[in-house]
C-alpha positions as CSV (number, residue, x, y, z in Angstrom):
1,M,-50.1,18.0,-53.0
2,R,-47.5,16.7,-55.4
3,I,-43.8,16.7,-54.9
4,T,-41.4,16.6,-57.8
5,S,-38.5,14.9,-56.1
6,F,-38.2,12.1,-53.6
7,D,-36.1,12.1,-50.5
8,A,-37.2,10.0,-47.6
9,A,-35.5,12.1,-44.9
10,I,-37.2,15.3,-46.2
11,L,-40.6,13.5,-46.4
12,Q,-40.2,12.4,-42.8
13,T,-39.3,15.9,-41.7
14,C,-42.4,17.2,-43.5
15,V,-44.7,14.6,-41.9
16,S,-43.1,15.3,-38.5
17,A,-43.7,19.0,-38.8
18,A,-47.3,18.4,-39.8
19,A,-47.9,16.0,-36.8
20,A,-46.4,18.6,-34.5
21,A,-49.3,21.0,-35.2
22,P,-51.4,22.1,-32.2
23,S,-54.8,20.3,-31.8
24,I,-57.7,20.2,-29.4
25,H,-56.5,18.6,-26.2
26,N,-53.5,17.3,-28.2
27,S,-55.8,14.7,-29.8
28,Q,-54.1,14.9,-33.2
29,P,-57.4,14.2,-35.1
30,W,-55.8,13.6,-38.5
31,R,-54.3,10.8,-40.5
32,I,-51.3,11.4,-42.8
33,R,-50.3,9.1,-45.6
34,V,-47.6,9.5,-48.3
35,E,-48.2,7.8,-51.6
36,Q,-44.8,6.5,-52.5
37,E,-45.5,6.1,-56.2
38,T,-46.6,9.6,-56.8
39,V,-45.0,11.1,-53.7
40,T,-48.3,12.7,-52.7
41,F,-49.4,13.6,-49.2
42,H,-52.9,12.7,-48.1
43,V,-54.2,14.4,-44.9
44,R,-57.6,13.4,-43.6
45,A,-59.6,14.2,-40.6
46,A,-60.0,11.3,-38.2
47,F,-63.6,11.7,-37.0
48,G,-63.6,8.4,-35.0
49,G,-61.3,9.7,-32.3
50,G,-63.2,13.0,-31.9
51,L,-64.1,14.6,-28.7
52,R,-67.9,14.4,-28.9
53,H,-68.6,16.3,-25.7
54,T,-65.9,18.9,-25.9
55,D,-66.3,19.6,-29.6
56,P,-69.8,18.4,-30.6
57,Q,-69.9,20.2,-34.0
58,G,-66.4,19.2,-34.9
59,R,-65.2,22.8,-35.3
60,A,-62.0,22.4,-33.2
61,L,-61.3,19.1,-35.1
62,H,-61.4,21.0,-38.4
63,L,-59.2,23.8,-37.0
64,S,-56.7,21.2,-35.8
65,V,-56.5,19.6,-39.2
66,G,-56.1,23.0,-40.8
67,A,-53.1,23.6,-38.4
68,C,-51.7,20.3,-39.5
69,L,-52.0,21.3,-43.2
70,L,-50.5,24.7,-42.5
71,N,-47.4,23.1,-40.8
72,L,-47.1,20.7,-43.8
73,H,-47.3,23.6,-46.3
74,V,-44.6,25.6,-44.4
75,A,-42.3,22.5,-44.2
76,M,-42.7,21.8,-47.9
77,A,-42.0,25.5,-48.8
78,H,-38.9,25.4,-46.6
79,F,-37.5,22.6,-48.8
80,G,-38.4,24.5,-52.0
81,W,-41.5,22.5,-52.9
82,D,-44.7,24.1,-54.1
83,P,-47.4,23.0,-51.6
84,G,-50.0,24.1,-54.1
85,G,-49.2,21.3,-56.5
86,T,-48.3,23.5,-59.5
């Protein structure tokens, strides 16, 4: 996702909204990074901290990361940014 303008407070609000997403056992199985030069969000699943016995196939992990992305999209749209990158 690319953002056209840079404002640190807005970026922090977007990341906070994404991190507030519901996740399996509140494990927050994702990593969020913002690339300063291009102002691009990178959201990745964090498989290492997964719940192997509770979620052996990783389905809930993927749903949790999807909720994180949805929150990020909603926050970006709130500020007038196109979360689709166009």
